[in-house]
Chimera marker file (.cmm) of the C-alpha trace (Angstrom):
<marker_set name="trace">
<marker id="1" x="-28.847" y="16.680" z="-3.832" r="1" g="1" b="0" radius="0.5"/>
<marker id="2" x="-31.122" y="14.508" z="-6.275" r="1" g="1" b="0" radius="0.5"/>
<marker id="3" x="-28.790" y="12.534" z="-8.480" r="1" g="1" b="0" radius="0.5"/>
<marker id="4" x="-25.286" y="11.257" z="-5.426" r="1" g="1" b="0" radius="0.5"/>
<marker id="5" x="-22.367" y="9.409" z="-6.957" r="1" g="1" b="0" radius="0.5"/>
<marker id="6" x="-20.694" y="7.407" z="-4.320" r="1" g="1" b="0" radius="0.5"/>
<marker id="7" x="-17.134" y="5.774" z="-5.651" r="1" g="1" b="0" radius="0.5"/>
<marker id="8" x="-14.147" y="4.694" z="-4.038" r="1" g="1" b="0" radius="0.5"/>
<marker id="9" x="-11.453" y="1.656" z="-2.864" r="1" g="1" b="0" radius="0.5"/>
<marker id="10" x="-12.532" y="-1.700" z="-1.719" r="1" g="1" b="0" radius="0.5"/>
<marker id="11" x="-13.077" y="-1.655" z="1.724" r="1" g="1" b="0" radius="0.5"/>
<marker id="12" x="-13.678" y="2.510" z="1.693" r="1" g="1" b="0" radius="0.5"/>
<marker id="13" x="-17.727" y="2.530" z="3.391" r="1" g="1" b="0" radius="0.5"/>
<marker id="14" x="-19.033" y="3.528" z="0.267" r="1" g="1" b="0" radius="0.5"/>
<marker id="15" x="-21.875" y="0.817" z="1.757" r="1" g="1" b="0" radius="0.5"/>
<marker id="16" x="-22.210" y="2.302" z="5.079" r="1" g="1" b="0" radius="0.5"/>
<marker id="17" x="-22.090" y="6.048" z="4.395" r="1" g="1" b="0" radius="0.5"/>
<marker id="18" x="-25.015" y="5.686" z="1.159" r="1" g="1" b="0" radius="0.5"/>
<marker id="19" x="-27.156" y="3.546" z="3.970" r="1" g="1" b="0" radius="0.5"/>
<marker id="20" x="-27.158" y="6.117" z="6.190" r="1" g="1" b="0" radius="0.5"/>
<marker id="21" x="-27.220" y="9.060" z="3.275" r="1" g="1" b="0" radius="0.5"/>
<marker id="22" x="-30.659" y="7.002" z="2.669" r="1" g="1" b="0" radius="0.5"/>
<marker id="23" x="-31.864" y="7.063" z="5.743" r="1" g="1" b="0" radius="0.5"/>
<marker id="24" x="-31.176" y="10.461" z="6.209" r="1" g="1" b="0" radius="0.5"/>
<marker id="25" x="-32.502" y="11.882" z="2.673" r="1" g="1" b="0" radius="0.5"/>
<marker id="26" x="-35.058" y="9.004" z="1.946" r="1" g="1" b="0" radius="0.5"/>
<marker id="27" x="-33.929" y="8.952" z="-1.881" r="1" g="1" b="0" radius="0.5"/>
<marker id="28" x="-33.399" y="5.159" z="-2.853" r="1" g="1" b="0" radius="0.5"/>
<marker id="29" x="-30.158" y="3.568" z="-2.791" r="1" g="1" b="0" radius="0.5"/>
<marker id="30" x="-28.701" y="1.488" z="-5.133" r="1" g="1" b="0" radius="0.5"/>
<marker id="31" x="-26.385" y="-0.776" z="-5.210" r="1" g="1" b="0" radius="0.5"/>
<marker id="32" x="-23.687" y="-1.877" z="-7.404" r="1" g="1" b="0" radius="0.5"/>
<marker id="33" x="-23.048" y="-4.933" z="-6.488" r="1" g="1" b="0" radius="0.5"/>
<marker id="34" x="-26.236" y="-6.139" z="-5.361" r="1" g="1" b="0" radius="0.5"/>
<marker id="35" x="-27.410" y="-5.219" z="-9.426" r="1" g="1" b="0" radius="0.5"/>
<marker id="36" x="-24.739" y="-6.562" z="-10.912" r="1" g="1" b="0" radius="0.5"/>
<marker id="37" x="-24.971" y="-10.372" z="-9.347" r="1" g="1" b="0" radius="0.5"/>
<marker id="38" x="-28.398" y="-12.954" z="-8.909" r="1" g="1" b="0" radius="0.5"/>
<marker id="39" x="-29.481" y="-13.899" z="-5.091" r="1" g="1" b="0" radius="0.5"/>
<marker id="40" x="-26.994" y="-17.670" z="-6.146" r="1" g="1" b="0" radius="0.5"/>
<marker id="41" x="-23.986" y="-15.346" z="-6.129" r="1" g="1" b="0" radius="0.5"/>
<marker id="42" x="-24.035" y="-15.682" z="-10.469" r="1" g="1" b="0" radius="0.5"/>
<marker id="43" x="-23.297" y="-12.160" z="-12.154" r="1" g="1" b="0" radius="0.5"/>
<marker id="44" x="-26.188" y="-10.702" z="-14.857" r="1" g="1" b="0" radius="0.5"/>
<marker id="45" x="-25.787" y="-10.395" z="-18.397" r="1" g="1" b="0" radius="0.5"/>
<marker id="46" x="-23.871" y="-7.260" z="-19.422" r="1" g="1" b="0" radius="0.5"/>
<marker id="47" x="-27.054" y="-6.274" z="-21.289" r="1" g="1" b="0" radius="0.5"/>
<marker id="48" x="-29.401" y="-6.938" z="-18.823" r="1" g="1" b="0" radius="0.5"/>
<marker id="49" x="-27.004" y="-4.919" z="-16.490" r="1" g="1" b="0" radius="0.5"/>
<marker id="50" x="-26.793" y="-1.646" z="-18.451" r="1" g="1" b="0" radius="0.5"/>
<marker id="51" x="-30.343" y="-1.610" z="-18.969" r="1" g="1" b="0" radius="0.5"/>
<marker id="52" x="-30.522" y="-1.667" z="-15.046" r="1" g="1" b="0" radius="0.5"/>
<marker id="53" x="-28.318" y="0.755" z="-14.903" r="1" g="1" b="0" radius="0.5"/>
<marker id="54" x="-29.580" y="3.291" z="-17.402" r="1" g="1" b="0" radius="0.5"/>
<marker id="55" x="-32.751" y="3.440" z="-16.129" r="1" g="1" b="0" radius="0.5"/>
<marker id="56" x="-31.209" y="4.209" z="-12.982" r="1" g="1" b="0" radius="0.5"/>
<marker id="57" x="-29.459" y="7.177" z="-14.411" r="1" g="1" b="0" radius="0.5"/>
<marker id="58" x="-32.468" y="8.184" z="-15.975" r="1" g="1" b="0" radius="0.5"/>
<marker id="59" x="-34.128" y="8.579" z="-12.868" r="1" g="1" b="0" radius="0.5"/>
<marker id="60" x="-34.763" y="11.047" z="-11.014" r="1" g="1" b="0" radius="0.5"/>
<marker id="61" x="-33.271" y="10.749" z="-7.381" r="1" g="1" b="0" radius="0.5"/>
<marker id="62" x="-31.386" y="8.061" z="-6.274" r="1" g="1" b="0" radius="0.5"/>
<marker id="63" x="-27.794" y="7.384" z="-4.348" r="1" g="1" b="0" radius="0.5"/>
<marker id="64" x="-25.507" y="4.843" z="-6.617" r="1" g="1" b="0" radius="0.5"/>
<marker id="65" x="-22.935" y="2.472" z="-4.235" r="1" g="1" b="0" radius="0.5"/>
<marker id="66" x="-19.737" y="1.479" z="-6.469" r="1" g="1" b="0" radius="0.5"/>
<marker id="67" x="-17.946" y="1.539" z="-8.859" r="1" g="1" b="0" radius="0.5"/>
<marker id="68" x="-18.674" y="-1.348" z="-11.554" r="1" g="1" b="0" radius="0.5"/>
<marker id="69" x="-16.546" y="-0.506" z="-15.210" r="1" g="1" b="0" radius="0.5"/>
<marker id="70" x="-15.657" y="2.874" z="-16.400" r="1" g="1" b="0" radius="0.5"/>
<marker id="71" x="-17.631" y="2.818" z="-19.299" r="1" g="1" b="0" radius="0.5"/>
<marker id="72" x="-20.822" y="2.667" z="-16.204" r="1" g="1" b="0" radius="0.5"/>
<marker id="73" x="-18.583" y="5.152" z="-13.967" r="1" g="1" b="0" radius="0.5"/>
<marker id="74" x="-18.033" y="7.570" z="-16.301" r="1" g="1" b="0" radius="0.5"/>
<marker id="75" x="-22.259" y="7.615" z="-17.205" r="1" g="1" b="0" radius="0.5"/>
<marker id="76" x="-22.823" y="7.733" z="-13.257" r="1" g="1" b="0" radius="0.5"/>
<marker id="77" x="-20.251" y="10.501" z="-13.245" r="1" g="1" b="0" radius="0.5"/>
<marker id="78" x="-22.108" y="12.556" z="-16.007" r="1" g="1" b="0" radius="0.5"/>
<marker id="79" x="-25.488" y="12.216" z="-14.764" r="1" g="1" b="0" radius="0.5"/>
<marker id="80" x="-25.320" y="13.145" z="-11.410" r="1" g="1" b="0" radius="0.5"/>
<marker id="81" x="-25.863" y="16.283" z="-9.693" r="1" g="1" b="0" radius="0.5"/>
<marker id="82" x="-23.129" y="15.180" z="-6.555" r="1" g="1" b="0" radius="0.5"/>
<marker id="83" x="-19.991" y="13.244" z="-6.558" r="1" g="1" b="0" radius="0.5"/>
<marker id="84" x="-18.758" y="11.944" z="-2.859" r="1" g="1" b="0" radius="0.5"/>
<marker id="85" x="-15.131" y="9.861" z="-3.902" r="1" g="1" b="0" radius="0.5"/>
<marker id="86" x="-13.748" y="8.209" z="-0.402" r="1" g="1" b="0" radius="0.5"/>
<marker id="87" x="-10.569" y="8.293" z="-0.620" r="1" g="1" b="0" radius="0.5"/>
<marker id="88" x="-9.099" y="6.710" z="2.205" r="1" g="1" b="0" radius="0.5"/>
<marker id="89" x="-5.612" y="5.491" z="2.880" r="1" g="1" b="0" radius="0.5"/>
<marker id="90" x="-4.922" y="1.820" z="1.695" r="1" g="1" b="0" radius="0.5"/>
<marker id="91" x="-4.225" y="1.034" z="5.149" r="1" g="1" b="0" radius="0.5"/>
<marker id="92" x="-7.750" y="1.762" z="5.847" r="1" g="1" b="0" radius="0.5"/>
<marker id="93" x="-8.990" y="-0.081" z="3.167" r="1" g="1" b="0" radius="0.5"/>
<marker id="94" x="-7.292" y="-3.155" z="3.866" r="1" g="1" b="0" radius="0.5"/>
<marker id="95" x="-8.509" y="-2.909" z="7.619" r="1" g="1" b="0" radius="0.5"/>
<marker id="96" x="-12.129" y="-2.643" z="6.430" r="1" g="1" b="0" radius="0.5"/>
<marker id="97" x="-12.031" y="-5.538" z="3.865" r="1" g="1" b="0" radius="0.5"/>
<marker id="98" x="-10.026" y="-7.144" z="6.518" r="1" g="1" b="0" radius="0.5"/>
<marker id="99" x="-12.523" y="-6.606" z="9.234" r="1" g="1" b="0" radius="0.5"/>
<marker id="100" x="-16.134" y="-7.038" z="6.633" r="1" g="1" b="0" radius="0.5"/>
<marker id="101" x="-14.438" y="-10.687" z="5.617" r="1" g="1" b="0" radius="0.5"/>
<marker id="102" x="-13.969" y="-11.586" z="9.512" r="1" g="1" b="0" radius="0.5"/>
<marker id="103" x="-17.712" y="-10.435" z="10.435" r="1" g="1" b="0" radius="0.5"/>
<marker id="104" x="-18.932" y="-11.977" z="7.321" r="1" g="1" b="0" radius="0.5"/>
<marker id="105" x="-17.139" y="-15.171" z="8.427" r="1" g="1" b="0" radius="0.5"/>
<marker id="106" x="-20.475" y="-15.278" z="11.605" r="1" g="1" b="0" radius="0.5"/>
<marker id="107" x="-23.564" y="-13.480" z="9.288" r="1" g="1" b="0" radius="0.5"/>
<marker id="108" x="-23.451" y="-11.412" z="5.407" r="1" g="1" b="0" radius="0.5"/>
<marker id="109" x="-22.467" y="-8.090" z="5.338" r="1" g="1" b="0" radius="0.5"/>
<marker id="110" x="-24.883" y="-5.271" z="5.284" r="1" g="1" b="0" radius="0.5"/>
<marker id="111" x="-25.155" y="-3.940" z="1.282" r="1" g="1" b="0" radius="0.5"/>
<marker id="112" x="-23.365" y="-7.908" z="0.866" r="1" g="1" b="0" radius="0.5"/>
<marker id="113" x="-24.957" y="-9.817" z="-2.810" r="1" g="1" b="0" radius="0.5"/>
<marker id="114" x="-27.113" y="-12.519" z="-1.589" r="1" g="1" b="0" radius="0.5"/>
<marker id="115" x="-25.789" y="-15.851" z="-2.516" r="1" g="1" b="0" radius="0.5"/>
<marker id="116" x="-21.973" y="-14.065" z="-3.322" r="1" g="1" b="0" radius="0.5"/>
<marker id="117" x="-19.346" y="-16.089" z="-1.278" r="1" g="1" b="0" radius="0.5"/>
<marker id="118" x="-17.376" y="-13.983" z="1.268" r="1" g="1" b="0" radius="0.5"/>
<marker id="119" x="-14.483" y="-15.486" z="0.910" r="1" g="1" b="0" radius="0.5"/>
<marker id="120" x="-14.227" y="-15.165" z="-2.520" r="1" g="1" b="0" radius="0.5"/>
<marker id="121" x="-15.551" y="-11.562" z="-2.635" r="1" g="1" b="0" radius="0.5"/>
<marker id="122" x="-12.889" y="-10.474" z="0.388" r="1" g="1" b="0" radius="0.5"/>
<marker id="123" x="-9.869" y="-11.791" z="-2.032" r="1" g="1" b="0" radius="0.5"/>
<marker id="124" x="-11.404" y="-10.057" z="-4.912" r="1" g="1" b="0" radius="0.5"/>
<marker id="125" x="-11.396" y="-7.160" z="-2.892" r="1" g="1" b="0" radius="0.5"/>
<marker id="126" x="-7.410" y="-7.415" z="-1.770" r="1" g="1" b="0" radius="0.5"/>
<marker id="127" x="-6.754" y="-7.705" z="-5.797" r="1" g="1" b="0" radius="0.5"/>
<marker id="128" x="-8.390" y="-4.958" z="-7.276" r="1" g="1" b="0" radius="0.5"/>
<marker id="129" x="-7.056" y="-2.824" z="-4.365" r="1" g="1" b="0" radius="0.5"/>
<marker id="130" x="-3.135" y="-4.118" z="-4.769" r="1" g="1" b="0" radius="0.5"/>
<marker id="131" x="-4.198" y="-2.769" z="-8.627" r="1" g="1" b="0" radius="0.5"/>
<marker id="132" x="-5.466" y="0.308" z="-7.359" r="1" g="1" b="0" radius="0.5"/>
<marker id="133" x="-3.383" y="2.685" z="-7.298" r="1" g="1" b="0" radius="0.5"/>
<marker id="134" x="-3.227" y="2.548" z="-11.267" r="1" g="1" b="0" radius="0.5"/>
<marker id="135" x="-6.784" y="4.150" z="-11.566" r="1" g="1" b="0" radius="0.5"/>
<marker id="136" x="-7.367" y="6.146" z="-7.677" r="1" g="1" b="0" radius="0.5"/>
<marker id="137" x="-5.013" y="8.276" z="-8.665" r="1" g="1" b="0" radius="0.5"/>
<marker id="138" x="-4.053" y="11.826" z="-9.111" r="1" g="1" b="0" radius="0.5"/>
<marker id="139" x="-5.552" y="11.712" z="-13.232" r="1" g="1" b="0" radius="0.5"/>
<marker id="140" x="-9.033" y="10.703" z="-11.410" r="1" g="1" b="0" radius="0.5"/>
<marker id="141" x="-9.286" y="13.622" z="-8.861" r="1" g="1" b="0" radius="0.5"/>
<marker id="142" x="-8.585" y="15.893" z="-12.075" r="1" g="1" b="0" radius="0.5"/>
<marker id="143" x="-11.142" y="13.758" z="-13.795" r="1" g="1" b="0" radius="0.5"/>
<marker id="144" x="-13.398" y="14.551" z="-11.280" r="1" g="1" b="0" radius="0.5"/>
<marker id="145" x="-12.568" y="18.479" z="-11.001" r="1" g="1" b="0" radius="0.5"/>
<marker id="146" x="-12.662" y="19.030" z="-13.909" r="1" g="1" b="0" radius="0.5"/>
<marker id="147" x="-16.497" y="17.171" z="-14.094" r="1" g="1" b="0" radius="0.5"/>
<marker id="148" x="-17.425" y="18.797" z="-11.089" r="1" g="1" b="0" radius="0.5"/>
<marker id="149" x="-18.128" y="22.495" z="-12.731" r="1" g="1" b="0" radius="0.5"/>
<marker id="150" x="-21.614" y="21.736" z="-12.900" r="1" g="1" b="0" radius="0.5"/>
<marker id="151" x="-21.775" y="19.148" z="-9.665" r="1" g="1" b="0" radius="0.5"/>
<marker id="152" x="-20.951" y="19.012" z="-5.628" r="1" g="1" b="0" radius="0.5"/>
<marker id="153" x="-17.564" y="17.461" z="-5.431" r="1" g="1" b="0" radius="0.5"/>
<marker id="154" x="-16.953" y="15.463" z="-1.831" r="1" g="1" b="0" radius="0.5"/>
<marker id="155" x="-13.670" y="14.104" z="-1.568" r="1" g="1" b="0" radius="0.5"/>
<marker id="156" x="-13.468" y="12.240" z="2.134" r="1" g="1" b="0" radius="0.5"/>
<marker id="157" x="-10.114" y="11.455" z="3.233" r="1" g="1" b="0" radius="0.5"/>
<marker id="158" x="-10.398" y="10.065" z="6.953" r="1" g="1" b="0" radius="0.5"/>
<marker id="159" x="-12.334" y="8.037" z="9.280" r="1" g="1" b="0" radius="0.5"/>
<marker id="160" x="-13.663" y="10.622" z="10.883" r="1" g="1" b="0" radius="0.5"/>
<marker id="161" x="-15.434" y="12.893" z="8.165" r="1" g="1" b="0" radius="0.5"/>
<marker id="162" x="-16.431" y="9.197" z="6.874" r="1" g="1" b="0" radius="0.5"/>
<marker id="163" x="-18.759" y="9.526" z="9.894" r="1" g="1" b="0" radius="0.5"/>
<marker id="164" x="-19.574" y="13.126" z="9.853" r="1" g="1" b="0" radius="0.5"/>
<marker id="165" x="-20.522" y="13.313" z="6.536" r="1" g="1" b="0" radius="0.5"/>
<marker id="166" x="-23.511" y="12.752" z="6.760" r="1" g="1" b="0" radius="0.5"/>
<marker id="167" x="-24.565" y="14.878" z="9.685" r="1" g="1" b="0" radius="0.5"/>
<marker id="168" x="-21.980" y="18.314" z="8.816" r="1" g="1" b="0" radius="0.5"/>
<marker id="169" x="-24.442" y="17.833" z="4.741" r="1" g="1" b="0" radius="0.5"/>
<marker id="170" x="-27.301" y="16.197" z="5.213" r="1" g="1" b="0" radius="0.5"/>
<marker id="171" x="-28.305" y="17.037" z="8.371" r="1" g="1" b="0" radius="0.5"/>
<marker id="172" x="-30.898" y="20.195" z="9.377" r="1" g="1" b="0" radius="0.5"/>
<marker id="173" x="-29.925" y="21.081" z="5.786" r="1" g="1" b="0" radius="0.5"/>
<link id1="1" id2="2" r="1" g="1" b="0" radius="0.2"/>
<link id1="2" id2="3" r="1" g="1" b="0" radius="0.2"/>
<link id1="3" id2="4" r="1" g="1" b="0" radius="0.2"/>
<link id1="4" id2="5" r="1" g="1" b="0" radius="0.2"/>
<link id1="5" id2="6" r="1" g="1" b="0" radius="0.2"/>
<link id1="6" id2="7" r="1" g="1" b="0" radius="0.2"/>
<link id1="7" id2="8" r="1" g="1" b="0" radius="0.2"/>
<link id1="8" id2="9" r="1" g="1" b="0" radius="0.2"/>
<link id1="9" id2="10" r="1" g="1" b="0" radius="0.2"/>
<link id1="10" id2="11" r="1" g="1" b="0" radius="0.2"/>
<link id1="11" id2="12" r="1" g="1" b="0" radius="0.2"/>
<link id1="12" id2="13" r="1" g="1" b="0" radius="0.2"/>
<link id1="13" id2="14" r="1" g="1" b="0" radius="0.2"/>
<link id1="14" id2="15" r="1" g="1" b="0" radius="0.2"/>
<link id1="15" id2="16" r="1" g="1" b="0" radius="0.2"/>
<link id1="16" id2="17" r="1" g="1" b="0" radius="0.2"/>
<link id1="17" id2="18" r="1" g="1" b="0" radius="0.2"/>
<link id1="18" id2="19" r="1" g="1" b="0" radius="0.2"/>
<link id1="19" id2="20" r="1" g="1" b="0" radius="0.2"/>
<link id1="20" id2="21" r="1" g="1" b="0" radius="0.2"/>
<link id1="21" id2="22" r="1" g="1" b="0" radius="0.2"/>
<link id1="22" id2="23" r="1" g="1" b="0" radius="0.2"/>
<link id1="23" id2="24" r="1" g="1" b="0" radius="0.2"/>
<link id1="24" id2="25" r="1" g="1" b="0" radius="0.2"/>
<link id1="25" id2="26" r="1" g="1" b="0" radius="0.2"/>
<link id1="26" id2="27" r="1" g="1" b="0" radius="0.2"/>
<link id1="27" id2="28" r="1" g="1" b="0" radius="0.2"/>
<link id1="28" id2="29" r="1" g="1" b="0" radius="0.2"/>
<link id1="29" id2="30" r="1" g="1" b="0" radius="0.2"/>
<link id1="30" id2="31" r="1" g="1" b="0" radius="0.2"/>
<link id1="31" id2="32" r="1" g="1" b="0" radius="0.2"/>
<link id1="32" id2="33" r="1" g="1" b="0" radius="0.2"/>
<link id1="33" id2="34" r="1" g="1" b="0" radius="0.2"/>
<link id1="34" id2="35" r="1" g="1" b="0" radius="0.2"/>
<link id1="35" id2="36" r="1" g="1" b="0" radius="0.2"/>
<link id1="36" id2="37" r="1" g="1" b="0" radius="0.2"/>
<link id1="37" id2="38" r="1" g="1" b="0" radius="0.2"/>
<link id1="38" id2="39" r="1" g="1" b="0" radius="0.2"/>
<link id1="39" id2="40" r="1" g="1" b="0" radius="0.2"/>
<link id1="40" id2="41" r="1" g="1" b="0" radius="0.2"/>
<link id1="41" id2="42" r="1" g="1" b="0" radius="0.2"/>
<link id1="42" id2="43" r="1" g="1" b="0" radius="0.2"/>
<link id1="43" id2="44" r="1" g="1" b="0" radius="0.2"/>
<link id1="44" id2="45" r="1" g="1" b="0" radius="0.2"/>
<link id1="45" id2="46" r="1" g="1" b="0" radius="0.2"/>
<link id1="46" id2="47" r="1" g="1" b="0" radius="0.2"/>
<link id1="47" id2="48" r="1" g="1" b="0" radius="0.2"/>
<link id1="48" id2="49" r="1" g="1" b="0" radius="0.2"/>
<link id1="49" id2="50" r="1" g="1" b="0" radius="0.2"/>
<link id1="50" id2="51" r="1" g="1" b="0" radius="0.2"/>
<link id1="51" id2="52" r="1" g="1" b="0" radius="0.2"/>
<link id1="52" id2="53" r="1" g="1" b="0" radius="0.2"/>
<link id1="53" id2="54" r="1" g="1" b="0" radius="0.2"/>
<link id1="54" id2="55" r="1" g="1" b="0" radius="0.2"/>
<link id1="55" id2="56" r="1" g="1" b="0" radius="0.2"/>
<link id1="56" id2="57" r="1" g="1" b="0" radius="0.2"/>
<link id1="57" id2="58" r="1" g="1" b="0" radius="0.2"/>
<link id1="58" id2="59" r="1" g="1" b="0" radius="0.2"/>
<link id1="59" id2="60" r="1" g="1" b="0" radius="0.2"/>
<link id1="60" id2="61" r="1" g="1" b="0" radius="0.2"/>
<link id1="61" id2="62" r="1" g="1" b="0" radius="0.2"/>
<link id1="62" id2="63" r="1" g="1" b="0" radius="0.2"/>
<link id1="63" id2="64" r="1" g="1" b="0" radius="0.2"/>
<link id1="64" id2="65" r="1" g="1" b="0" radius="0.2"/>
<link id1="65" id2="66" r="1" g="1" b="0" radius="0.2"/>
<link id1="66" id2="67" r="1" g="1" b="0" radius="0.2"/>
<link id1="67" id2="68" r="1" g="1" b="0" radius="0.2"/>
<link id1="68" id2="69" r="1" g="1" b="0" radius="0.2"/>
<link id1="69" id2="70" r="1" g="1" b="0" radius="0.2"/>
<link id1="70" id2="71" r="1" g="1" b="0" radius="0.2"/>
<link id1="71" id2="72" r="1" g="1" b="0" radius="0.2"/>
<link id1="72" id2="73" r="1" g="1" b="0" radius="0.2"/>
<link id1="73" id2="74" r="1" g="1" b="0" radius="0.2"/>
<link id1="74" id2="75" r="1" g="1" b="0" radius="0.2"/>
<link id1="75" id2="76" r="1" g="1" b="0" radius="0.2"/>
<link id1="76" id2="77" r="1" g="1" b="0" radius="0.2"/>
<link id1="77" id2="78" r="1" g="1" b="0" radius="0.2"/>
<link id1="78" id2="79" r="1" g="1" b="0" radius="0.2"/>
<link id1="79" id2="80" r="1" g="1" b="0" radius="0.2"/>
<link id1="80" id2="81" r="1" g="1" b="0" radius="0.2"/>
<link id1="81" id2="82" r="1" g="1" b="0" radius="0.2"/>
<link id1="82" id2="83" r="1" g="1" b="0" radius="0.2"/>
<link id1="83" id2="84" r="1" g="1" b="0" radius="0.2"/>
<link id1="84" id2="85" r="1" g="1" b="0" radius="0.2"/>
<link id1="85" id2="86" r="1" g="1" b="0" radius="0.2"/>
<link id1="86" id2="87" r="1" g="1" b="0" radius="0.2"/>
<link id1="87" id2="88" r="1" g="1" b="0" radius="0.2"/>
<link id1="88" id2="89" r="1" g="1" b="0" radius="0.2"/>
<link id1="89" id2="90" r="1" g="1" b="0" radius="0.2"/>
<link id1="90" id2="91" r="1" g="1" b="0" radius="0.2"/>
<link id1="91" id2="92" r="1" g="1" b="0" radius="0.2"/>
<link id1="92" id2="93" r="1" g="1" b="0" radius="0.2"/>
<link id1="93" id2="94" r="1" g="1" b="0" radius="0.2"/>
<link id1="94" id2="95" r="1" g="1" b="0" radius="0.2"/>
<link id1="95" id2="96" r="1" g="1" b="0" radius="0.2"/>
<link id1="96" id2="97" r="1" g="1" b="0" radius="0.2"/>
<link id1="97" id2="98" r="1" g="1" b="0" radius="0.2"/>
<link id1="98" id2="99" r="1" g="1" b="0" radius="0.2"/>
<link id1="99" id2="100" r="1" g="1" b="0" radius="0.2"/>
<link id1="100" id2="101" r="1" g="1" b="0" radius="0.2"/>
<link id1="101" id2="102" r="1" g="1" b="0" radius="0.2"/>
<link id1="102" id2="103" r="1" g="1" b="0" radius="0.2"/>
<link id1="103" id2="104" r="1" g="1" b="0" radius="0.2"/>
<link id1="104" id2="105" r="1" g="1" b="0" radius="0.2"/>
<link id1="105" id2="106" r="1" g="1" b="0" radius="0.2"/>
<link id1="106" id2="107" r="1" g="1" b="0" radius="0.2"/>
<link id1="107" id2="108" r="1" g="1" b="0" radius="0.2"/>
<link id1="108" id2="109" r="1" g="1" b="0" radius="0.2"/>
<link id1="109" id2="110" r="1" g="1" b="0" radius="0.2"/>
<link id1="110" id2="111" r="1" g="1" b="0" radius="0.2"/>
<link id1="111" id2="112" r="1" g="1" b="0" radius="0.2"/>
<link id1="112" id2="113" r="1" g="1" b="0" radius="0.2"/>
<link id1="113" id2="114" r="1" g="1" b="0" radius="0.2"/>
<link id1="114" id2="115" r="1" g="1" b="0" radius="0.2"/>
<link id1="115" id2="116" r="1" g="1" b="0" radius="0.2"/>
<link id1="116" id2="117" r="1" g="1" b="0" radius="0.2"/>
<link id1="117" id2="118" r="1" g="1" b="0" radius="0.2"/>
<link id1="118" id2="119" r="1" g="1" b="0" radius="0.2"/>
<link id1="119" id2="120" r="1" g="1" b="0" radius="0.2"/>
<link id1="120" id2="121" r="1" g="1" b="0" radius="0.2"/>
<link id1="121" id2="122" r="1" g="1" b="0" radius="0.2"/>
<link id1="122" id2="123" r="1" g="1" b="0" radius="0.2"/>
<link id1="123" id2="124" r="1" g="1" b="0" radius="0.2"/>
<link id1="124" id2="125" r="1" g="1" b="0" radius="0.2"/>
<link id1="125" id2="126" r="1" g="1" b="0" radius="0.2"/>
<link id1="126" id2="127" r="1" g="1" b="0" radius="0.2"/>
<link id1="127" id2="128" r="1" g="1" b="0" radius="0.2"/>
<link id1="128" id2="129" r="1" g="1" b="0" radius="0.2"/>
<link id1="129" id2="130" r="1" g="1" b="0" radius="0.2"/>
<link id1="130" id2="131" r="1" g="1" b="0" radius="0.2"/>
<link id1="131" id2="132" r="1" g="1" b="0" radius="0.2"/>
<link id1="132" id2="133" r="1" g="1" b="0" radius="0.2"/>
<link id1="133" id2="134" r="1" g="1" b="0" radius="0.2"/>
<link id1="134" id2="135" r="1" g="1" b="0" radius="0.2"/>
<link id1="135" id2="136" r="1" g="1" b="0" radius="0.2"/>
<link id1="136" id2="137" r="1" g="1" b="0" radius="0.2"/>
<link id1="137" id2="138" r="1" g="1" b="0" radius="0.2"/>
<link id1="138" id2="139" r="1" g="1" b="0" radius="0.2"/>
<link id1="139" id2="140" r="1" g="1" b="0" radius="0.2"/>
<link id1="140" id2="141" r="1" g="1" b="0" radius="0.2"/>
<link id1="141" id2="142" r="1" g="1" b="0" radius="0.2"/>
<link id1="142" id2="143" r="1" g="1" b="0" radius="0.2"/>
<link id1="143" id2="144" r="1" g="1" b="0" radius="0.2"/>
<link id1="144" id2="145" r="1" g="1" b="0" radius="0.2"/>
<link id1="145" id2="146" r="1" g="1" b="0" radius="0.2"/>
<link id1="146" id2="147" r="1" g="1" b="0" radius="0.2"/>
<link id1="147" id2="148" r="1" g="1" b="0" radius="0.2"/>
<link id1="148" id2="149" r="1" g="1" b="0" radius="0.2"/>
<link id1="149" id2="150" r="1" g="1" b="0" radius="0.2"/>
<link id1="150" id2="151" r="1" g="1" b="0" radius="0.2"/>
<link id1="151" id2="152" r="1" g="1" b="0" radius="0.2"/>
<link id1="152" id2="153" r="1" g="1" b="0" radius="0.2"/>
<link id1="153" id2="154" r="1" g="1" b="0" radius="0.2"/>
<link id1="154" id2="155" r="1" g="1" b="0" radius="0.2"/>
<link id1="155" id2="156" r="1" g="1" b="0" radius="0.2"/>
<link id1="156" id2="157" r="1" g="1" b="0" radius="0.2"/>
<link id1="157" id2="158" r="1" g="1" b="0" radius="0.2"/>
<link id1="158" id2="159" r="1" g="1" b="0" radius="0.2"/>
<link id1="159" id2="160" r="1" g="1" b="0" radius="0.2"/>
<link id1="160" id2="161" r="1" g="1" b="0" radius="0.2"/>
<link id1="161" id2="162" r="1" g="1" b="0" radius="0.2"/>
<link id1="162" id2="163" r="1" g="1" b="0" radius="0.2"/>
<link id1="163" id2="164" r="1" g="1" b="0" radius="0.2"/>
<link id1="164" id2="165" r="1" g="1" b="0" radius="0.2"/>
<link id1="165" id2="166" r="1" g="1" b="0" radius="0.2"/>
<link id1="166" id2="167" r="1" g="1" b="0" radius="0.2"/>
<link id1="167" id2="168" r="1" g="1" b="0" radius="0.2"/>
<link id1="168" id2="169" r="1" g="1" b="0" radius="0.2"/>
<link id1="169" id2="170" r="1" g="1" b="0" radius="0.2"/>
<link id1="170" id2="171" r="1" g="1" b="0" radius="0.2"/>
<link id1="171" id2="172" r="1" g="1" b="0" radius="0.2"/>
<link id1="172" id2="173" r="1" g="1" b="0" radius="0.2"/>
</marker_set>
């Protein structure tokens, strides 16, 4: 594992898994949300973001957390040697988004873009979740399986598997 793309619905545990992966492997972690938003919460212009993204995926080792737009998502899928799709049930994602919102009222959640409003971001996560079945479906799974001929593909479907992923696939390797 040298280039790891981690993706899934909002509130699926991507950021937590990525932090654990980075700690276990010593690989650099890049959160797309932290790149896409400036410290004041404003979105970076698309050209600047695309340049940063292109430089990241061209680098030797990385863990990239997030989805962003379809174009950059496909670039990451092509560049990565390891694909980790977190496909937890929707009720779990809604629970995790709500938990993050409530925690965010007291302290900024780990991995949350600096300057971004937790309430506004949580509402956006709820809106995205509502539309996720249009994308996170069997068609995507087929696409991932087709792209994974020369890659490692992991699909995480339970909290237990999510919590044990690093121990099962990284620790001791």
